[in-house]
DRENRORO-660878 format. One record per residue (C-alpha): residue number from 0; z, x, y. Coordinates in nm, 4 decimals. Example, Ala and Ser with C-alpha at 12.3 -4.5 7.8 and 13.67 -1.06 7.14 Angstrom:
2
seq 0; Z 0.7800; X 1.2300; Y -0.4500
seq 1; Z 0.7140; X 1.3670; Y -0.1060
END
This chain:
366
seq 0; Z -1.0874; X 0.0118; Y -0.2727
seq 1; Z -1.3857; X 0.0019; Y -0.5070
seq 2; Z -1.2195; X -0.0202; Y -0.8437
seq 3; Z -1.4338; X -0.2540; Y -1.0424
seq 4; Z -1.2886; X -0.1571; Y -1.3782
seq 5; Z -0.9223; X -0.0931; Y -1.3411
seq 6; Z -0.8140; X -0.4146; Y -1.1763
seq 7; Z -0.9907; X -0.6387; Y -1.4231
seq 8; Z -0.8720; X -0.4418; Y -1.7196
seq 9; Z -0.5265; X -0.4042; Y -1.5765
seq 10; Z -0.4494; X -0.7754; Y -1.5986
seq 11; Z -0.5601; X -0.8189; Y -1.9570
seq 12; Z -0.2280; X -0.8102; Y -2.1384
seq 13; Z -0.0946; X -1.0323; Y -2.4092
seq 14; Z 0.1103; X -1.3306; Y -2.3062
seq 15; Z 0.3918; X -1.2245; Y -2.5351
seq 16; Z 0.4090; X -0.8842; Y -2.3703
seq 17; Z 0.4122; X -1.0372; Y -2.0263
seq 18; Z 0.6963; X -1.2697; Y -2.1145
seq 19; Z 0.9046; X -0.9901; Y -2.2576
seq 20; Z 0.8628; X -0.7569; Y -1.9637
seq 21; Z 0.9130; X -1.0384; Y -1.7115
seq 22; Z 1.2440; X -1.1240; Y -1.8739
seq 23; Z 1.3483; X -0.7621; Y -1.8573
seq 24; Z 1.2415; X -0.7393; Y -1.4925
seq 25; Z 1.4988; X -0.9986; Y -1.3897
seq 26; Z 1.7916; X -0.8177; Y -1.5461
seq 27; Z 1.9967; X -0.7313; Y -1.2374
seq 28; Z 2.3372; X -0.5969; Y -1.1523
seq 29; Z 2.5509; X -0.6935; Y -0.8560
seq 30; Z 2.4247; X -0.5207; Y -0.5432
seq 31; Z 2.0590; X -0.5177; Y -0.6481
seq 32; Z 1.8199; X -0.6894; Y -0.4090
seq 33; Z 1.6314; X -0.9721; Y -0.5786
seq 34; Z 1.3218; X -1.1582; Y -0.4482
seq 35; Z 1.2794; X -1.5337; Y -0.4896
seq 36; Z 1.0875; X -1.8326; Y -0.3461
seq 37; Z 0.7471; X -1.6642; Y -0.3439
seq 38; Z 0.4663; X -1.8344; Y -0.1503
seq 39; Z 0.1198; X -1.7535; Y -0.0234
seq 40; Z 0.1227; X -1.8089; Y 0.3519
seq 41; Z -0.2319; X -1.7395; Y 0.4659
seq 42; Z -0.5538; X -1.5517; Y 0.4163
seq 43; Z -0.5672; X -1.2332; Y 0.6260
seq 44; Z -0.9296; X -1.1251; Y 0.5742
seq 45; Z -1.2624; X -1.2718; Y 0.4742
seq 46; Z -1.4000; X -1.6231; Y 0.4522
seq 47; Z -1.2042; X -1.9184; Y 0.3157
seq 48; Z -1.3369; X -2.0355; Y -0.0189
seq 49; Z -1.3476; X -2.3763; Y -0.1787
seq 50; Z -1.0042; X -2.5096; Y -0.2695
seq 51; Z -0.8047; X -2.2982; Y -0.0244
seq 52; Z -0.5698; X -2.5058; Y 0.1898
seq 53; Z -0.3784; X -2.2275; Y 0.3645
seq 54; Z -0.4702; X -2.0925; Y 0.7101
seq 55; Z -0.7328; X -1.8271; Y 0.7817
seq 56; Z -0.6616; X -1.7305; Y 1.1433
seq 57; Z -0.8754; X -1.4161; Y 1.1638
seq 58; Z -1.2173; X -1.5175; Y 1.0230
seq 59; Z -1.2899; X -1.1467; Y 0.9929
seq 60; Z -1.6266; X -1.2127; Y 0.8277
seq 61; Z -1.7502; X -1.3866; Y 1.1437
seq 62; Z -1.5803; X -1.1765; Y 1.4115
seq 63; Z -1.5834; X -0.8232; Y 1.2678
seq 64; Z -1.8340; X -0.8213; Y 0.9795
seq 65; Z -1.5434; X -0.7817; Y 0.7369
seq 66; Z -1.6322; X -1.0139; Y 0.4507
seq 67; Z -1.4552; X -0.8311; Y 0.1672
seq 68; Z -1.1793; X -0.5710; Y 0.1817
seq 69; Z -0.8388; X -0.4805; Y 0.0392
seq 70; Z -0.4976; X -0.3155; Y 0.0988
seq 71; Z -0.3610; X -0.3890; Y 0.4495
seq 72; Z -0.1133; X -0.1020; Y 0.4893
seq 73; Z 0.1191; X -0.2057; Y 0.7729
seq 74; Z 0.3167; X 0.0044; Y 1.0191
seq 75; Z 0.4794; X -0.0306; Y 1.3607
seq 76; Z 0.2657; X 0.1531; Y 1.6136
seq 77; Z 0.3845; X 0.3411; Y 1.9190
seq 78; Z 0.2913; X 0.0549; Y 2.1509
seq 79; Z 0.4997; X -0.1929; Y 1.9496
seq 80; Z 0.2041; X -0.3600; Y 1.7848
seq 81; Z 0.1483; X -0.3548; Y 1.4102
seq 82; Z -0.1470; X -0.1754; Y 1.2568
seq 83; Z -0.3042; X -0.2634; Y 0.9236
seq 84; Z -0.5246; X -0.0151; Y 0.7384
seq 85; Z -0.7696; X -0.1630; Y 0.4906
seq 86; Z -0.9637; X 0.0112; Y 0.2153
seq 87; Z -1.3272; X -0.0190; Y 0.1078
seq 88; Z -1.4736; X -0.2860; Y 0.3340
seq 89; Z -1.7983; X -0.4851; Y 0.3180
seq 90; Z -1.9944; X -0.7074; Y 0.5518
seq 91; Z -2.0422; X -1.0761; Y 0.6121
seq 92; Z -2.2922; X -1.0920; Y 0.3248
seq 93; Z -2.0031; X -1.0501; Y 0.0788
seq 94; Z -1.9893; X -1.3180; Y -0.1888
seq 95; Z -1.7261; X -1.3724; Y -0.4570
seq 96; Z -1.8634; X -1.2593; Y -0.7945
seq 97; Z -1.7295; X -1.3347; Y -1.1405
seq 98; Z -1.6449; X -0.9724; Y -1.2154
seq 99; Z -1.4532; X -0.9339; Y -0.8905
seq 100; Z -1.4855; X -0.6633; Y -0.6296
seq 101; Z -1.7520; X -0.6206; Y -0.3638
seq 102; Z -2.0536; X -0.7046; Y -0.5759
seq 103; Z -2.3737; X -0.6130; Y -0.3911
seq 104; Z -2.2399; X -0.6639; Y -0.0394
seq 105; Z -2.3619; X -0.4339; Y 0.2362
seq 106; Z -2.2179; X -0.2487; Y 0.5369
seq 107; Z -1.9784; X -0.0445; Y 0.3227
seq 108; Z -1.7022; X 0.1249; Y 0.5205
seq 109; Z -1.4301; X 0.3220; Y 0.3434
seq 110; Z -1.1604; X 0.1997; Y 0.5808
seq 111; Z -1.1086; X -0.0218; Y 0.8845
seq 112; Z -0.8087; X -0.1131; Y 1.0994
seq 113; Z -0.6561; X -0.4415; Y 1.2140
seq 114; Z -0.4294; X -0.4656; Y 1.5200
seq 115; Z -0.1739; X -0.7403; Y 1.5739
seq 116; Z 0.1008; X -0.8445; Y 1.8118
seq 117; Z 0.1816; X -1.1569; Y 1.6109
seq 118; Z 0.5570; X -1.2107; Y 1.5841
seq 119; Z 0.5413; X -1.5536; Y 1.4172
seq 120; Z 0.4225; X -1.5010; Y 1.0620
seq 121; Z 0.5230; X -1.8371; Y 0.9169
seq 122; Z 0.1826; X -1.9800; Y 1.0079
seq 123; Z -0.0172; X -1.6679; Y 0.9184
seq 124; Z -0.0912; X -1.3212; Y 1.0522
seq 125; Z -0.3272; X -1.3108; Y 1.3509
seq 126; Z -0.5172; X -1.0050; Y 1.4670
seq 127; Z -0.5876; X -0.9505; Y 1.8339
seq 128; Z -0.8661; X -0.7076; Y 1.7425
seq 129; Z -1.0046; X -0.4796; Y 1.4735
seq 130; Z -1.1428; X -0.1272; Y 1.4740
seq 131; Z -1.4132; X -0.2317; Y 1.2316
seq 132; Z -1.6138; X 0.0884; Y 1.2069
seq 133; Z -1.5325; X 0.3518; Y 0.9440
seq 134; Z -1.2417; X 0.5643; Y 1.0724
seq 135; Z -1.1920; X 0.8318; Y 0.8070
seq 136; Z -1.5480; X 0.9349; Y 0.7183
seq 137; Z -1.7047; X 0.9649; Y 0.3747
seq 138; Z -2.0671; X 1.0352; Y 0.2770
seq 139; Z -2.0257; X 0.7892; Y -0.0147
seq 140; Z -2.1530; X 1.0230; Y -0.2860
seq 141; Z -2.1215; X 0.7925; Y -0.5851
seq 142; Z -2.2255; X 1.0205; Y -0.8730
seq 143; Z -1.8826; X 1.1853; Y -0.9087
seq 144; Z -1.9812; X 1.5158; Y -0.7474
seq 145; Z -1.8440; X 1.4706; Y -0.3949
seq 146; Z -1.6626; X 1.2269; Y -0.1687
seq 147; Z -1.7106; X 0.8771; Y -0.3078
seq 148; Z -1.4811; X 0.7170; Y -0.0496
seq 149; Z -1.1762; X 0.7814; Y 0.1702
seq 150; Z -0.8924; X 0.5381; Y 0.1061
seq 151; Z -0.5806; X 0.4990; Y 0.3251
seq 152; Z -0.2531; X 0.5184; Y 0.1321
seq 153; Z 0.0097; X 0.5085; Y 0.4120
seq 154; Z 0.0537; X 0.5060; Y 0.7891
seq 155; Z 0.3338; X 0.5931; Y 1.0325
seq 156; Z 0.4048; X 0.6469; Y 1.4018
seq 157; Z 0.5713; X 0.9844; Y 1.4578
seq 158; Z 0.5991; X 1.2375; Y 1.7400
seq 159; Z 0.3976; X 1.0284; Y 1.9825
seq 160; Z 0.1000; X 0.9590; Y 1.7573
seq 161; Z -0.0113; X 0.7219; Y 1.4835
seq 162; Z -0.0987; X 0.8858; Y 1.1513
seq 163; Z -0.2798; X 0.7699; Y 0.8400
seq 164; Z -0.2473; X 0.9466; Y 0.5055
seq 165; Z -0.5643; X 0.9071; Y 0.2987
seq 166; Z -0.7071; X 1.0205; Y -0.0325
seq 167; Z -1.0611; X 1.1518; Y -0.0637
seq 168; Z -1.1685; X 0.9876; Y -0.3903
seq 169; Z -1.4141; X 1.1784; Y -0.6067
seq 170; Z -1.4569; X 0.9283; Y -0.8880
seq 171; Z -1.3146; X 0.5974; Y -1.0061
seq 172; Z -1.2150; X 0.6208; Y -1.3715
seq 173; Z -1.0763; X 0.4006; Y -1.6452
seq 174; Z -0.7950; X 0.1478; Y -1.6067
seq 175; Z -0.5747; X 0.2462; Y -1.3132
seq 176; Z -0.7145; X 0.5994; Y -1.3044
seq 177; Z -0.9200; X 0.7962; Y -1.0547
seq 178; Z -0.9662; X 1.1525; Y -0.9383
seq 179; Z -0.9447; X 1.2856; Y -0.5848
seq 180; Z -1.0754; X 1.5909; Y -0.4044
seq 181; Z -0.7696; X 1.6168; Y -0.1817
seq 182; Z -0.5451; X 1.4056; Y 0.0444
seq 183; Z -0.4776; X 1.4559; Y 0.4135
seq 184; Z -0.4047; X 1.3038; Y 0.7543
seq 185; Z -0.5866; X 1.1634; Y 1.0553
seq 186; Z -0.4100; X 1.0834; Y 1.3826
seq 187; Z -0.4633; X 0.8644; Y 1.6869
seq 188; Z -0.3288; X 0.9241; Y 2.0377
seq 189; Z -0.4689; X 0.6018; Y 2.1847
seq 190; Z -0.3124; X 0.3250; Y 1.9761
seq 191; Z -0.5652; X 0.3359; Y 1.6952
seq 192; Z -0.8908; X 0.3292; Y 1.8890
seq 193; Z -0.9947; X 0.6854; Y 1.8060
seq 194; Z -0.8866; X 0.9166; Y 1.5236
seq 195; Z -0.9129; X 1.2905; Y 1.4569
seq 196; Z -0.8580; X 1.4919; Y 1.1404
seq 197; Z -0.5357; X 1.6935; Y 1.1039
seq 198; Z -0.6303; X 2.0097; Y 0.9176
seq 199; Z -0.2673; X 2.1269; Y 0.9093
seq 200; Z -0.1721; X 1.8948; Y 0.6190
seq 201; Z -0.3507; X 1.8853; Y 0.2867
seq 202; Z -0.2425; X 1.7878; Y -0.0640
seq 203; Z -0.4392; X 1.8988; Y -0.3702
seq 204; Z -0.6212; X 1.6810; Y -0.6206
seq 205; Z -0.3308; X 1.6906; Y -0.8680
seq 206; Z -0.0507; X 1.6650; Y -0.6119
seq 207; Z 0.2432; X 1.4305; Y -0.6596
seq 208; Z 0.1723; X 1.3290; Y -0.2992
seq 209; Z -0.1946; X 1.2414; Y -0.3402
seq 210; Z -0.0912; X 0.8828; Y -0.2627
seq 211; Z 0.2196; X 0.8139; Y -0.0573
seq 212; Z 0.4240; X 0.5650; Y 0.1383
seq 213; Z 0.6201; X 0.6466; Y 0.4549
seq 214; Z 0.9420; X 0.5127; Y 0.6094
seq 215; Z 1.1539; X 0.6423; Y 0.8971
seq 216; Z 1.5327; X 0.6699; Y 0.9188
seq 217; Z 1.7582; X 0.8751; Y 1.1466
seq 218; Z 1.4903; X 1.1099; Y 1.2748
seq 219; Z 1.3311; X 1.1784; Y 0.9371
seq 220; Z 1.0127; X 1.0465; Y 0.7816
seq 221; Z 1.0658; X 0.9888; Y 0.4093
seq 222; Z 0.7640; X 1.0019; Y 0.1817
seq 223; Z 0.7463; X 0.8760; Y -0.1766
seq 224; Z 0.4324; X 0.9883; Y -0.3569
seq 225; Z 0.2434; X 0.9870; Y -0.6843
seq 226; Z -0.0492; X 1.1622; Y -0.8444
seq 227; Z -0.3878; X 0.9877; Y -0.8080
seq 228; Z -0.4081; X 0.6556; Y -0.9876
seq 229; Z -0.1462; X 0.4068; Y -1.0993
seq 230; Z 0.0200; X 0.5821; Y -1.3885
seq 231; Z 0.2351; X 0.8438; Y -1.2143
seq 232; Z 0.6059; X 0.8566; Y -1.1351
seq 233; Z 0.7486; X 0.8497; Y -0.7820
seq 234; Z 0.8461; X 1.1757; Y -0.6107
seq 235; Z 1.0305; X 1.2198; Y -0.2814
seq 236; Z 0.9831; X 1.4355; Y 0.0269
seq 237; Z 1.1019; X 1.4240; Y 0.3861
seq 238; Z 1.0389; X 1.5924; Y 0.7195
seq 239; Z 1.1529; X 1.5538; Y 1.0781
seq 240; Z 0.9236; X 1.3287; Y 1.2793
seq 241; Z 0.8366; X 1.6238; Y 1.5007
seq 242; Z 0.7327; X 1.8252; Y 1.1936
seq 243; Z 0.4758; X 1.5853; Y 1.0519
seq 244; Z 0.1995; X 1.8445; Y 1.1036
seq 245; Z 0.4122; X 2.1367; Y 0.9797
seq 246; Z 0.3668; X 2.1074; Y 0.6059
seq 247; Z 0.5721; X 2.4220; Y 0.5423
seq 248; Z 0.8706; X 2.2374; Y 0.6940
seq 249; Z 0.8502; X 1.9509; Y 0.4433
seq 250; Z 1.1486; X 1.9226; Y 0.2075
seq 251; Z 1.1200; X 1.7968; Y -0.1503
seq 252; Z 1.3941; X 1.6311; Y -0.3529
seq 253; Z 1.5023; X 1.8175; Y -0.6646
seq 254; Z 1.7608; X 1.6465; Y -0.8826
seq 255; Z 1.9455; X 1.9727; Y -0.9472
seq 256; Z 1.9020; X 2.1573; Y -0.6168
seq 257; Z 1.8826; X 1.8761; Y -0.3633
seq 258; Z 1.6392; X 1.9201; Y -0.0748
seq 259; Z 1.4087; X 2.2198; Y -0.1245
seq 260; Z 1.1944; X 2.3362; Y 0.1653
seq 261; Z 0.8235; X 2.4153; Y 0.1335
seq 262; Z 0.8054; X 2.3894; Y -0.2456
seq 263; Z 0.6096; X 2.0803; Y -0.3408
seq 264; Z 0.6320; X 2.1568; Y -0.7127
seq 265; Z 1.0119; X 2.1312; Y -0.6985
seq 266; Z 0.9929; X 1.7551; Y -0.6362
seq 267; Z 1.1447; X 1.5713; Y -0.9308
seq 268; Z 1.0715; X 1.2095; Y -1.0177
seq 269; Z 1.3093; X 0.9598; Y -0.8578
seq 270; Z 1.1356; X 0.6514; Y -1.0060
seq 271; Z 0.9787; X 0.6527; Y -1.3484
seq 272; Z 0.6126; X 0.5726; Y -1.4064
seq 273; Z 0.3981; X 0.3730; Y -1.3631
seq 274; Z 0.3629; X 0.3158; Y -0.9878
seq 275; Z 0.0573; X 0.2144; Y -0.7872
seq 276; Z 0.0067; X 0.1195; Y -0.4189
seq 277; Z 0.3563; X 0.2012; Y -0.2938
seq 278; Z 0.5333; X 0.0527; Y 0.0078
seq 279; Z 0.8728; X 0.1781; Y 0.1289
seq 280; Z 1.1151; X 0.0460; Y 0.3939
seq 281; Z 1.4815; X 0.0505; Y 0.4881
seq 282; Z 1.6262; X -0.2995; Y 0.5272
seq 283; Z 1.9096; X -0.3000; Y 0.7829
seq 284; Z 2.0411; X -0.6421; Y 0.6827
seq 285; Z 2.0967; X -0.5413; Y 0.3211
seq 286; Z 2.1568; X -0.1716; Y 0.3981
seq 287; Z 1.9190; X -0.0877; Y 0.1176
seq 288; Z 1.5999; X 0.1063; Y 0.0682
seq 289; Z 1.3323; X -0.1197; Y -0.0747
seq 290; Z 1.0152; X -0.0115; Y -0.2494
seq 291; Z 0.7378; X -0.2291; Y -0.3866
seq 292; Z 0.4453; X -0.1277; Y -0.6053
seq 293; Z 0.2060; X -0.2429; Y -0.8735
seq 294; Z 0.3246; X -0.1827; Y -1.2273
seq 295; Z -0.0158; X -0.1610; Y -1.3963
seq 296; Z 0.1333; X -0.1859; Y -1.7451
seq 297; Z 0.3092; X -0.5155; Y -1.6696
seq 298; Z 0.0349; X -0.6382; Y -1.4340
seq 299; Z 0.3055; X -0.7302; Y -1.1857
seq 300; Z 0.3996; X -0.6327; Y -0.8337
seq 301; Z 0.7632; X -0.5303; Y -0.8531
seq 302; Z 1.0499; X -0.4467; Y -0.6201
seq 303; Z 1.3350; X -0.1977; Y -0.6497
seq 304; Z 1.6275; X -0.1265; Y -0.4186
seq 305; Z 1.8697; X 0.1607; Y -0.3656
seq 306; Z 2.1618; X 0.2476; Y -0.1372
seq 307; Z 2.0400; X 0.6074; Y -0.1186
seq 308; Z 1.6756; X 0.7010; Y -0.1163
seq 309; Z 1.7386; X 0.9714; Y -0.3761
seq 310; Z 1.8650; X 0.7000; Y -0.6106
seq 311; Z 1.9771; X 0.5598; Y -0.8374
seq 312; Z 1.7175; X 0.2873; Y -0.7944
seq 313; Z 1.7655; X -0.0596; Y -0.9360
seq 314; Z 1.5631; X -0.1894; Y -1.2254
seq 315; Z 1.2302; X -0.3519; Y -1.1433
seq 316; Z 1.2462; X -0.7062; Y -1.0101
seq 317; Z 0.9287; X -0.9114; Y -1.0432
seq 318; Z 0.7832; X -1.0007; Y -0.7050
seq 319; Z 0.4411; X -1.1383; Y -0.8105
seq 320; Z 0.2879; X -1.1987; Y -1.1542
seq 321; Z -0.0801; X -1.1667; Y -1.2357
seq 322; Z -0.0549; X -1.4850; Y -1.4426
seq 323; Z -0.0087; X -1.6671; Y -1.1110
seq 324; Z -0.2302; X -1.4439; Y -0.8953
seq 325; Z -0.4934; X -1.2827; Y -1.1218
seq 326; Z -0.6186; X -0.9397; Y -1.0214
seq 327; Z -0.3275; X -0.8770; Y -0.7879
seq 328; Z -0.2554; X -0.5334; Y -0.6407
seq 329; Z -0.1074; X -0.3691; Y -0.3353
seq 330; Z 0.2102; X -0.5144; Y -0.1860
seq 331; Z 0.2410; X -0.3623; Y 0.1585
seq 332; Z 0.5502; X -0.4716; Y 0.3479
seq 333; Z 0.5289; X -0.5980; Y 0.7050
seq 334; Z 0.7603; X -0.4199; Y 0.9541
seq 335; Z 0.9047; X -0.7583; Y 1.0556
seq 336; Z 1.1103; X -0.7408; Y 0.7340
seq 337; Z 1.3410; X -0.4644; Y 0.8529
seq 338; Z 1.6450; X -0.6757; Y 0.9538
seq 339; Z 1.6079; X -1.0037; Y 0.7703
seq 340; Z 1.6076; X -1.1691; Y 0.4287
seq 341; Z 1.2551; X -1.2983; Y 0.4929
seq 342; Z 1.0109; X -1.0738; Y 0.3121
seq 343; Z 0.6485; X -1.0720; Y 0.4259
seq 344; Z 0.3902; X -0.8524; Y 0.2566
seq 345; Z 0.0147; X -0.8162; Y 0.2247
seq 346; Z -0.1334; X -0.8543; Y -0.1233
seq 347; Z -0.4883; X -0.7932; Y -0.2443
seq 348; Z -0.6707; X -0.9848; Y -0.5147
seq 349; Z -0.9686; X -0.8383; Y -0.6976
seq 350; Z -1.1911; X -1.1409; Y -0.7596
seq 351; Z -1.1841; X -1.2775; Y -0.4052
seq 352; Z -1.1706; X -0.9117; Y -0.2948
seq 353; Z -0.9611; X -0.9885; Y 0.0104
seq 354; Z -0.6080; X -0.9713; Y 0.1458
seq 355; Z -0.3460; X -1.2444; Y 0.1718
seq 356; Z -0.0136; X -1.2766; Y 0.3542
seq 357; Z 0.2674; X -1.3475; Y 0.1112
seq 358; Z 0.6311; X -1.4362; Y 0.1699
seq 359; Z 0.9461; X -1.4257; Y -0.0403
seq 360; Z 1.3175; X -1.4423; Y 0.0305
seq 361; Z 1.5631; X -1.1687; Y -0.0600
seq 362; Z 1.9224; X -1.1896; Y -0.1788
seq 363; Z 2.1798; X -0.9789; Y -0.3543
seq 364; Z 2.2034; X -1.0391; Y -0.7278
seq 365; Z 2.5091; X -1.2431; Y -0.8243
END
């Protein structure tokens, strides 16, 4: 994602504030899922830089002309492999700049895709290939009057196809804020090699589902969404896997009425603001829903858990602090987490403008 203002500004908070919110974040009750033992395992994208001692198995700058990129939205594909959607991507001429972001790098693509069959993540995440051309198109109109870029927000395999939910960004704004033209879907029937637009699903520029995360359970796809940017609350919808292209069959969670069909405006908040770059999964070992996201106000990636997806959700538990990883954002869970206490996720950092594989452990709070 090109967001040269809001990441840098988002981490500039007073030390006293950070300490106070971090202390609050670790207040937990019995039954809450708590992360601990955080480590950076490996670089996923780009070129290793001076001082890095962790692995870089993909060398994407050399092999795919992917020198700088972000996100890494992971999902289990229909063929059993794992796909990873990345955001605004730049070529091998990318260089780290003091202000962070892509700098003046060339070969701008709004999105690219990594494909992996790697089942041993302890030594890093290895791609077997990348679809390194732009998948969801954008004319890159940068004056705020059209489509600036098309950024993936979530991906899922459903009803025999792989789908990506994306937002068509009109303009990047101030800290953690941007405007969109609309959000929609593309799908692939050949394991990510080719993608076509799905005109049946479209969310408006002010929709609570402009940015989403998907997770499947018992025949349903659950979708938690926010308005554009990082300051919105989390809203909930669901649909049967077979109905992913039937937007009038989507159901929205209303705290008073329960599930309400085909009425997006009825969706109440299930998690209070602010949320950015969401990732949702059901962990079978803990029998808990887990969601991670960037809390822009705290400048932390946080984790919550819940027995029921409608809530109540636990308080925020700090997963990663910007004091340790400056310019952090995006914490997209790897599907390998679904039945274990090992917790792998992909995290972006603004200054190196690349993606890293992170690992934590999970436990129930005492």
